C-alpha positions in Angstrom: 14.2 41.3 -28.2 15.4 37.9 -27.0 19.1 38.0 -26.0 20.4 35.0 -27.8 24.0 35.8 -26.8 24.8 36.7 -23.2 28.2 37.7 -22.0 29.2 35.3 -19.2 30.0 36.9 -15.9 33.8 37.4 -15.6 35.2 35.0 -13.0 37.8 36.0 -10.6 41.2 34.2 -10.9 40.6 31.6 -8.2 43.4 29.3 -9.1 45.3 30.1 -5.9 42.2 29.8 -3.6 42.5 26.8 -1.3 46.3 26.6 -1.8 48.3 29.8 -1.4 45.4 32.2 -1.0 42.5 32.0 1.5 40.4 34.8 0.2 40.5 37.0 -2.9 38.6 40.3 -3.6 35.9 40.2 -6.2 35.2 43.0 -8.7 31.6 44.0 -9.4 30.2 41.7 -12.0 32.6 38.9 -11.3 31.3 35.4 -11.0 31.5 33.5 -7.7 34.0 30.7 -7.9 32.5 27.2 -7.4 32.6 26.0 -3.8 33.7 29.4 -2.4 31.3 31.4 -0.2 31.2 35.2 -0.9 31.3 37.8 1.8 30.1 41.3 1.0 31.1 44.2 3.2 28.9 47.3 3.0 30.1 50.9 3.2 29.7 50.9 7.0 31.9 47.8 7.4 29.1 45.4 8.1 29.7 42.0 6.5 27.1 39.6 5.1 27.1 36.4 3.1 26.0 36.7 -0.5 23.4 34.2 -1.9 24.9 34.3 -5.4 25.1 30.9 -7.0 28.4 29.8 -8.4 29.2 31.4 -11.8 26.6 34.1 -11.4 27.4 37.8 -11.2 28.0 39.3 -7.7 25.9 42.4 -7.4 27.5 45.2 -5.3 26.0 48.5 -4.2 28.1 51.7 -4.2 30.8 51.5 -1.6 30.6 47.7 -1.1 33.5 45.3 -1.2 33.4 41.5 -1.8 35.6 38.6 -1.1 35.4 34.9 -2.1 37.1 32.5 0.3 37.9 28.8 0.2 36.9 26.9 3.3 40.0 24.8 3.2 41.3 22.7 5.0 44.7 24.4 5.2 47.9 23.1 6.9 50.6 25.4 8.3 53.6 25.0 10.6 53.2 27.4 13.6 56.3 28.2 15.7 54.8 28.8 19.2 58.1 30.2 20.7 60.3 32.7 18.9 63.2 31.5 21.0 62.8 27.9 19.8 62.3 28.1 16.0 63.0 24.4 15.5 59.8 23.5 17.4 56.6 23.7 15.5 53.0 22.8 15.6 51.6 21.4 12.4 48.1 22.8 12.5 45.3 22.0 10.1 42.3 24.3 10.1 39.3 25.1 8.1 36.7 27.9 7.8 33.1 26.8 8.4 31.1 28.1 5.4 27.9 27.6 7.4 29.2 29.2 10.7 26.2 29.1 13.1 27.6 31.7 15.5 24.7 33.8 16.9 26.8 37.0 17.1 27.9 36.8 13.4 30.4 34.8 11.4 33.9 35.6 12.8 35.8 35.1 9.6 33.5 37.5 7.8 34.4 40.1 10.5 38.1 39.4 10.0 37.7 40.1 6.3 35.8 43.3 7.0 38.1 44.6 9.7 41.6 43.4 8.6 41.6 42.3 4.9 43.2 44.7 2.5 42.9 42.9 -0.9 43.9 39.3 -1.2 44.4 37.3 2.0 47.4 35.0 1.4 47.8 31.8 3.4 51.3 32.9 4.5 49.8 36.2 5.9 47.1 34.3 7.8 49.7 31.8 9.1 51.8 34.7 10.4 48.7 36.2 12.1 47.8 32.8 13.6 51.4 32.4 14.9 51.3 35.8 16.5 48.0 35.0 18.2 49.3 31.7 19.5 52.5 33.3 20.9 50.6 36.1 22.5 48.1 33.7 24.1 51.0 31.6 25.5 52.7 34.7 26.9 49.5 35.9 28.5 48.6 32.5 30.0 45.5 32.1 27.8 47.1 28.9 26.5 49.4 26.6 28.4 51.8 24.2 26.7 54.1 22.7 29.3 57.2 20.8 28.4 56.6 17.1 28.0 52.9 17.6 28.2 50.9 14.5 29.1 47.7 13.6 27.1 45.4 15.6 29.4 47.5 18.7 29.1 47.8 18.3 25.4 44.1 17.9 25.0 43.5 21.0 27.1 45.9 22.9 24.9 44.2 21.7 21.7 40.8 22.8 23.1 42.2 26.2 24.0 43.9 26.6 20.7 40.6 25.9 18.8 38.8 28.5 21.0 41.5 31.2 20.5 41.7 30.7 16.7 38.0 30.6 16.3 37.3 33.7 18.3 40.2 35.6 16.8 39.9 34.5 13.1 36.9 32.2 12.7 39.1 29.2 12.1 38.3 25.7 13.3 41.3 23.5 14.2 41.0 20.0 12.7 44.3 18.7 13.9 47.5 19.9 15.6 50.6 17.8 16.2 54.1 18.8 17.4 56.8 18.5 14.8 60.6 19.2 14.5 61.1 21.8 11.8 64.1 21.2 9.6 66.2 23.7 7.7 65.9 26.5 10.3 68.2 29.3 9.1 69.3 30.9 12.4 71.6 33.5 10.7 68.7 34.7 8.6 66.5 35.0 11.7 69.1 37.0 13.6 69.5 39.3 10.6 65.7 39.7 10.4 65.6 40.6 14.2 68.3 43.2 13.7 66.5 44.7 10.7 63.3 44.8 12.7 65.1 46.7 15.5 66.5 49.2 13.0 63.0 49.8 11.5 61.6 50.3 15.0 64.3 52.8 15.8 63.7 54.7 12.6 59.9 54.8 13.2 60.6 56.6 16.5 62.2 59.5 14.6 59.9 62.1 13.1 59.4 61.3 9.4 59.4 63.7 6.5 56.1 64.9 5.1 55.9 62.4 2.2 56.1 59.6 4.7 53.0 60.6 6.6 51.0 58.2 4.5 52.4 55.2 6.3 51.4 56.3 9.9 48.0 57.4 8.4 47.4 53.9 7.0 48.5 52.1 10.2 46.3 54.4 12.3 43.3 54.0 10.0 43.7 50.2 10.0 43.8 50.1 13.8 40.8 52.4 14.2 38.8 50.3 11.7 39.5 47.2 13.7 38.5 48.9 17.0 35.3 50.3 15.4 34.2 47.0 13.9 35.4 44.5 16.6 34.6 46.2 19.9 30.8 45.7 19.6 31.5 42.0 18.9 33.8 41.8 21.9 31.0 43.3 24.0 28.5 40.8 22.6 30.9 37.9 23.4 31.4 39.2 27.0 27.7 39.4 27.4 27.1 35.9 26.0 30.2 34.3 27.6 30.4 32.6 31.0 27.5 33.8 33.0 28.2 35.5 36.4 27.5 33.2 39.3 26.7 35.9 41.9 25.5 39.5 42.3 29.0 40.9 42.6 30.2 39.2 39.4 27.1 40.4 37.6 27.8 43.9 38.6 31.4 43.6 37.5 30.3 42.3 34.1 27.8 45.2 33.7 30.4 47.7 34.7 32.9 46.3 32.1 30.2 46.4 29.4 29.5 50.1 30.2 33.2 51.0 30.1 33.5 49.2 26.8 30.5 51.0 25.5 32.1 54.3 26.3 35.4 53.2 24.6 33.3 52.3 21.5 31.7 55.8 21.5 35.2 57.3 21.8 36.4 55.4 18.8 33.5 56.6 16.7 34.3 60.2 17.6 38.1 59.9 17.3 39.8 63.1 15.8 41.6 62.9 12.5 45.2 61.8 12.7 46.6 64.9 11.0 44.6 67.6 12.8 45.1 69.1 16.3 42.0 71.2 15.9 39.8 72.2 12.9 42.2 73.9 10.5 45.2 73.3 12.7 47.6 70.6 11.4 49.3 68.2 13.8 53.0 67.8 13.9 54.4 64.6 12.5 55.9 63.4 15.8 52.4 63.9 17.3 50.9 61.9 14.5 53.3 59.1 15.2 52.4 59.2 18.9 48.7 58.9 18.0 49.4 56.0 15.7 51.3 54.2 18.4 48.4 54.6 20.8 46.1 53.2 18.1 48.3 50.1 17.6 48.6 49.5 21.3 44.8 49.7 21.6 44.6 46.9 19.0 47.1 44.8 21.0 44.6 45.1 23.9 41.8 44.2 21.6 43.7 41.0 20.7 44.1 40.2 24.4 40.3 40.7 24.7 39.6 38.1 22.1 42.0 35.6 23.9 40.2 36.4 27.2 36.9 35.6 25.6 38.2 32.2 24.6 39.2 31.6 28.3 35.7 32.7 29.4 34.0 30.3 27.0 36.2 27.4 28.2 36.2 28.4 31.9 35.6 25.2 33.9 38.1 25.1 36.7 39.3 28.6 36.3 37.6 31.1 38.7 35.6 33.8 37.0 36.9 36.4 39.5 40.4 36.0 38.2 39.2 36.3 34.6 37.2 39.5 35.4 40.4 40.9 37.0 42.1 40.3 33.7 39.2 41.8 31.8 39.4 45.0 33.9 43.1 45.3 33.1 42.4 44.9 29.3 39.6 47.5 29.4 41.8 49.9 31.4 44.5 49.6 28.7 41.8 50.2 26.0 40.7 53.3 27.9 44.2 54.6 28.4 45.3 54.1 24.7 42.1 55.7 23.3 42.5 58.7 25.6 46.1 59.0 24.5 45.0 58.8 20.9 42.6 61.7 21.4 45.1 63.9 23.4 47.1 66.7 22.0 50.3 67.5 23.9 50.8 70.8 25.7 53.5 72.0 23.2 51.2 71.5 20.3 48.4 73.3 22.1 50.7 76.3 22.8 51.8 76.4 19.2 
């Protein structure tokens, strides 16, 4: 029987794409929005690009998730220093829909590891701002006062490397601007509220509130599980060692990262001290804090890879020293995440 009437594939509400939203999740059977690439993440967290033409149904296997993203460009005002909220960097960036990276498309990995539903531009802007501040604090980026043209060009190049390796974003333009309408009173109130929340988080929570540390822990472990192999690939393909000693240091770092990656895949459940033995809530919070500190070290690793790729006048020995510090932090936090305190063991 010839189907004279076909139901069109339901299209996702893509009105916000390219404006207030960067990526939106797709339901099975939805049509791909025109001009928006589709990323499918399988049940194991591996992303791939869909070859579905615009308007056609996106076919998903059991356990798979899909996002459609708009390549941009997008313009955001990034505040590089929290202590100077009136100074901004008007940054224009885009997402390359045909990213040729040999180790995989970085934005696809960002969706697989960190996206939880719709990715708003405001959320991505906050993540970019955090990455820029962290890179400046760690020395991965340098933005001296009254920077001359050479210093500014070096900063622009480093910014592009940091944002590409961390999020898969390509910086088209970046200019300093004076931000108007800064509400200092609101910012001080927000800082005070943040300190209150941090203090409350240090206090053991009631049983119904265990969901929040569980979600934070799961998100951190997911990032570590998916991103650590890519960090290892970036370290292997980055600046090549120039001598036997540097080659040995690189191989030793890769071996240590490999062991950390194995430790992540065998990490115990957050709520259990042993099979059938529940873990106290304060111990769960401690494990969650180790997981979050491990992701902070992971962010430092991405920033270091940007320095390795752009290493020209910077000695590789100093960068390997920094890499060893980061790997040591990853090892320490992963070991802390696995540990059970003596009091819990005695109980």
